C-alpha positions in Angstrom: 68.0 -40.0 -63.4 70.3 -39.1 -60.5 72.3 -42.4 -61.0 72.7 -41.6 -64.7 74.0 -38.1 -63.9 76.4 -39.3 -61.3 77.8 -42.0 -63.7 78.1 -39.3 -66.4 79.8 -36.9 -64.1 82.4 -39.4 -63.1 83.5 -39.8 -66.7 84.4 -36.2 -67.3 86.0 -33.2 -65.6 84.0 -30.1 -64.8 85.4 -28.1 -67.8 84.5 -30.9 -70.2 80.9 -31.0 -68.6 80.6 -27.2 -68.9 81.6 -27.2 -72.6 79.4 -30.2 -73.4 76.4 -28.6 -71.8 77.1 -25.3 -73.7 77.0 -27.2 -76.9 73.7 -28.8 -76.0 72.2 -25.3 -74.9 73.3 -23.6 -78.1 71.7 -26.3 -80.2 68.5 -25.9 -78.1 68.6 -22.2 -78.7 68.8 -22.6 -82.4 66.1 -25.3 -82.5 63.6 -23.3 -80.4 64.6 -20.0 -82.0 65.5 -18.5 -78.6 67.8 -15.4 -78.5 71.3 -16.7 -77.7 72.6 -14.9 -74.5 75.7 -16.9 -73.6 79.1 -15.3 -72.8 81.6 -16.7 -75.3 84.4 -18.9 -74.0 87.1 -16.5 -75.4 85.8 -13.8 -73.0 85.4 -16.2 -70.2 89.1 -17.1 -70.6 90.1 -13.4 -70.2 87.9 -12.9 -67.1 89.4 -16.1 -65.6 92.8 -14.8 -66.1 92.0 -11.5 -64.3 90.3 -13.4 -61.4 93.4 -15.6 -61.1 95.4 -12.4 -60.6 92.9 -10.8 -58.2 92.3 -13.9 -56.0 95.3 -16.2 -56.1 94.6 -19.5 -54.3 91.9 -17.9 -52.1 88.6 -19.7 -51.2 85.9 -17.4 -52.4 82.1 -16.9 -52.7 81.0 -15.8 -56.3 77.9 -14.1 -57.4 76.6 -13.6 -61.0 73.6 -11.3 -60.7 72.6 -11.8 -64.3 73.6 -15.5 -64.7 71.8 -16.4 -67.9 72.7 -20.0 -68.7 75.6 -20.0 -66.1 78.5 -20.2 -68.6 80.5 -17.4 -67.2 79.9 -18.2 -63.6 80.9 -21.9 -64.0 83.8 -21.0 -66.2 85.2 -19.0 -63.4 84.2 -21.3 -60.5 85.6 -24.4 -62.3 89.2 -23.1 -62.0 89.3 -22.2 -58.3 88.4 -23.2 -54.8 84.8 -22.1 -54.3 83.1 -21.5 -50.9 79.6 -20.8 -52.4 78.0 -19.9 -55.7 75.1 -17.6 -56.2 73.1 -16.7 -59.4 70.2 -14.3 -60.1 68.0 -14.1 -63.3 64.4 -13.2 -64.0 64.2 -15.4 -67.1 62.7 -18.7 -66.3 64.5 -20.5 -69.3 67.8 -19.1 -68.2 67.5 -19.9 -64.5 66.5 -23.5 -65.4 69.6 -23.9 -67.6 71.7 -22.6 -64.7 70.1 -25.2 -62.5 70.9 -28.0 -65.0 74.5 -27.0 -65.2 74.6 -26.8 -61.4 73.4 -30.4 -61.2 76.3 -31.6 -63.2 79.1 -29.2 -62.0 78.7 -27.5 -58.6 75.7 -26.8 -56.3 74.4 -23.2 -56.6 72.0 -20.9 -54.8 69.7 -19.5 -57.5 67.2 -16.6 -57.3 64.5 -16.4 -59.9 63.6 -12.7 -59.6 64.7 -9.2 -60.6 68.3 -8.8 -59.8 67.8 -5.3 -58.3 65.5 -6.8 -55.7 68.0 -9.3 -54.3 70.3 -8.2 -51.4 73.2 -10.5 -50.5 76.2 -9.9 -48.2 79.8 -10.9 -47.8 80.4 -11.9 -51.4 84.1 -12.1 -52.4 83.6 -11.7 -56.2 80.9 -10.6 -58.6 81.2 -11.5 -62.3 78.6 -10.7 -64.8 77.9 -10.1 -68.6 75.5 -7.2 -68.5 72.8 -6.4 -71.1 73.3 -3.5 -73.4 71.5 -1.0 -71.3 73.5 1.9 -69.8 70.9 2.9 -67.1 70.6 -0.7 -66.0 74.4 -1.0 -65.7 74.6 2.0 -63.3 71.7 0.7 -61.2 73.3 -2.8 -61.2 76.7 -1.6 -59.9 75.2 0.8 -57.4 72.9 -2.0 -56.0 75.3 -5.0 -56.0 78.5 -3.2 -54.9 77.0 -3.4 -51.4 77.0 -7.2 -51.5 80.7 -7.3 -51.6 83.2 -7.7 -48.7 85.8 -4.9 -48.2 88.7 -5.2 -50.7 86.6 -7.3 -53.0 85.9 -6.9 -56.8 83.3 -6.9 -59.5 84.6 -8.1 -62.9 81.9 -7.0 -65.4 81.4 -7.2 -69.2 79.6 -4.0 -70.1 78.6 -2.0 -73.2 81.0 0.5 -74.4 78.2 3.0 -74.5 78.6 3.1 -70.7 81.7 5.3 -71.1 80.1 7.9 -73.4 76.6 8.2 -71.9 77.7 9.3 -68.4 75.2 9.9 -65.7 77.1 12.2 -63.4 74.9 11.7 -60.4 75.1 7.9 -60.5 78.8 8.0 -61.4 79.4 10.0 -58.2 77.4 7.6 -56.1 79.5 4.7 -57.6 82.8 6.6 -56.9 81.7 7.0 -53.3 81.3 3.3 -52.9 84.3 2.0 -54.8 86.7 2.6 -57.5 87.5 1.5 -61.0 90.9 -0.2 -61.1 91.0 -1.5 -64.7 89.3 -1.5 -68.1 90.0 -3.8 -71.0 88.5 -2.8 -74.3 87.9 -6.1 -76.2 88.4 -6.5 -80.0 85.5 -5.8 -82.4 85.9 -9.3 -83.7 84.5 -10.7 -80.3 81.1 -9.2 -81.0 78.5 -9.2 -83.7 76.5 -6.2 -82.3 77.4 -3.7 -79.5 81.0 -3.8 -78.5 81.9 -4.4 -74.9 84.8 -3.9 -72.4 85.7 -5.7 -69.2 85.7 -3.5 -66.1 87.1 -4.2 -62.7 
């Protein structure tokens, strides 16, 4: 099995492997009637552009605390010099898909547990596509912002409801830990359901 993987890996670059695996994953989702929870490449490209501007030519550690199948994390890591990769998810199917992608592309440290129970330190960058749950988004930011080094960033895809359902107490806590430096509202055509924005 390992020999076959290594032979396969030598025939393609990491982006080709990522896209090929995503095609396989999507077909599996449809075949097994699983809900599809994969960040579209169109959004991954935008986030990649932002990370390029935020971390030009710097070797970085990257964490996705809601990794899902790993598409967003590997899309970002494939295009830069990576020191270490970390992923967290409490869905056993998702964490195993991330592990499969890691076997082909880049070794990763995976945590199969509730993301709000994992505490990491000295992370350079956090990227994540968050579920459509405003309360969870606040708790996620408050919890994981402490994982970052000073002068480091989160680049998050969040539900636009986050900006209308404001929790003043939690917002003040976030403001005391960091600051929002950019928001990109994505076109409606990017989404079938809830609309999202990228927040830095």
